[in-house]
C-alpha positions in Angstrom: 52.4 -22.9 56.4 49.0 -23.9 55.1 47.6 -25.4 52.0 46.7 -23.4 49.0 44.5 -20.4 49.1 44.1 -20.1 52.8 43.1 -23.7 53.8 44.4 -23.8 57.4 45.6 -27.4 57.4 49.4 -27.4 57.9 51.4 -28.9 55.1 53.0 -32.2 55.9 50.8 -33.0 58.8 48.2 -35.5 57.5 44.9 -33.9 56.9 41.9 -35.2 59.0 39.4 -37.5 57.3 36.8 -34.7 57.6 38.8 -32.4 55.2 36.4 -30.6 52.9 37.4 -29.0 49.6 37.9 -25.3 49.9 35.4 -22.8 48.4 37.5 -22.3 45.3 37.8 -26.1 44.6 34.9 -26.5 42.2 35.8 -23.5 40.1 39.4 -24.8 39.7 38.1 -28.3 38.9 35.7 -26.9 36.3 38.6 -25.0 34.7 40.9 -28.0 34.8 38.3 -30.1 33.0 37.9 -27.5 30.3 41.7 -27.2 30.0 42.2 -31.0 29.7 39.5 -31.0 26.9 41.4 -28.3 25.0 38.7 -25.6 25.9 41.3 -23.1 27.0 39.2 -20.0 27.0 36.5 -21.7 29.1 39.2 -22.8 31.5 40.4 -19.2 31.6 36.9 -18.0 32.4 36.3 -20.5 35.2 39.6 -19.6 36.8 39.1 -15.9 36.4 35.8 -16.2 38.3 37.6 -17.8 41.2 40.3 -15.2 41.0 37.7 -12.5 41.3 35.5 -14.2 43.9 38.2 -15.0 46.5 40.2 -11.9 47.2 42.1 -13.7 50.1 43.1 -16.4 47.7 46.8 -16.4 46.7 45.5 -14.8 43.6 48.7 -14.7 41.7 48.9 -18.5 41.4 45.5 -18.5 39.8 46.6 -15.6 37.6 49.4 -17.8 36.4 46.8 -20.5 35.5 44.7 -17.9 33.7 47.7 -16.7 31.7 48.7 -20.2 30.8 45.2 -21.0 29.6 45.1 -17.8 27.6 48.4 -18.6 26.0 47.1 -22.0 24.9 43.9 -20.4 23.6 46.0 -18.0 21.4 48.2 -20.8 20.2 45.1 -22.8 19.2 44.1 -19.9 17.1 47.6 -19.5 15.5 48.4 -16.3 17.4 52.0 -17.1 18.3 53.1 -13.6 19.3 50.1 -13.1 21.6 50.8 -16.4 23.3 54.5 -15.9 23.6 54.4 -13.2 26.3 51.9 -15.2 28.3 54.1 -18.3 28.2 56.6 -16.2 30.2 54.2 -14.4 32.5 52.1 -17.4 33.6 55.1 -19.4 35.0 56.4 -16.4 36.9 53.1 -16.1 38.8 52.9 -19.9 39.4 56.4 -20.1 40.9 56.2 -16.9 43.0 53.1 -17.8 44.9 53.3 -20.9 47.1 53.7 -23.4 44.2 53.8 -26.4 46.4 50.5 -25.7 48.2 48.3 -26.0 45.1 46.6 -29.1 43.7 48.8 -29.0 40.5 52.4 -30.1 39.7 53.7 -26.6 39.2 57.1 -27.8 38.1 55.5 -29.8 35.3 53.3 -26.8 34.2 56.3 -24.5 34.1 58.3 -27.1 32.1 55.5 -27.5 29.6 55.1 -23.7 29.2 58.9 -23.4 28.7 58.9 -26.1 26.0 56.0 -24.4 24.3 57.8 -21.0 24.4 61.0 -22.5 22.9 58.9 -24.0 20.0 57.3 -20.5 19.4 60.8 -19.0 19.5 61.8 -21.1 16.5 58.7 -20.0 14.6 56.6 -23.2 15.0 53.3 -23.7 16.6 53.6 -26.1 19.6 51.3 -29.1 20.1 48.5 -28.7 22.6 49.6 -29.4 26.1 48.5 -32.7 27.7 49.0 -32.0 31.4 46.1 -33.8 32.9 45.1 -31.2 35.5 42.0 -33.1 36.6 44.2 -36.1 37.5 46.5 -33.8 39.5 43.5 -32.5 41.4 42.2 -36.1 42.0 45.6 -37.1 43.5 45.8 -34.0 45.7 42.2 -34.7 47.0 43.0 -38.3 47.6 46.0 -37.3 49.7 43.6 -35.4 51.9 40.9 -38.2 51.8 38.5 -35.9 50.0 36.0 -36.9 47.3 36.7 -35.0 44.1 33.2 -33.5 44.1 
């Protein structure tokens, strides 16, 4: 098994000091920064560019991120019904596509999406998520001895 999106370093076998971020790294980081700042549509756009640019990428995981960001965007605009379906679809893609090999805590993202969906189900608008995606990426990079940028 290899790390996310085709990085050929085997999981669980300490990455060499010369590890370099994969081609999709900066786009995911740019999206994570936007997401953490509450700029969900911008995050969606950054991730969609990576999704389109890297056909070999395990695209469905990135599709899950895109759908989660779109759901948050709809919620920020008060569009609960538009967001609700995406809060179900995003986690399906995240969990079905090598969730342990990406630089995010997939379990946490799924739990947050689920809590948001339950809030919508009772007719309320959920609070904006505070998932700290950049911090997750920083930790993932540090494990591989890579600079963030």
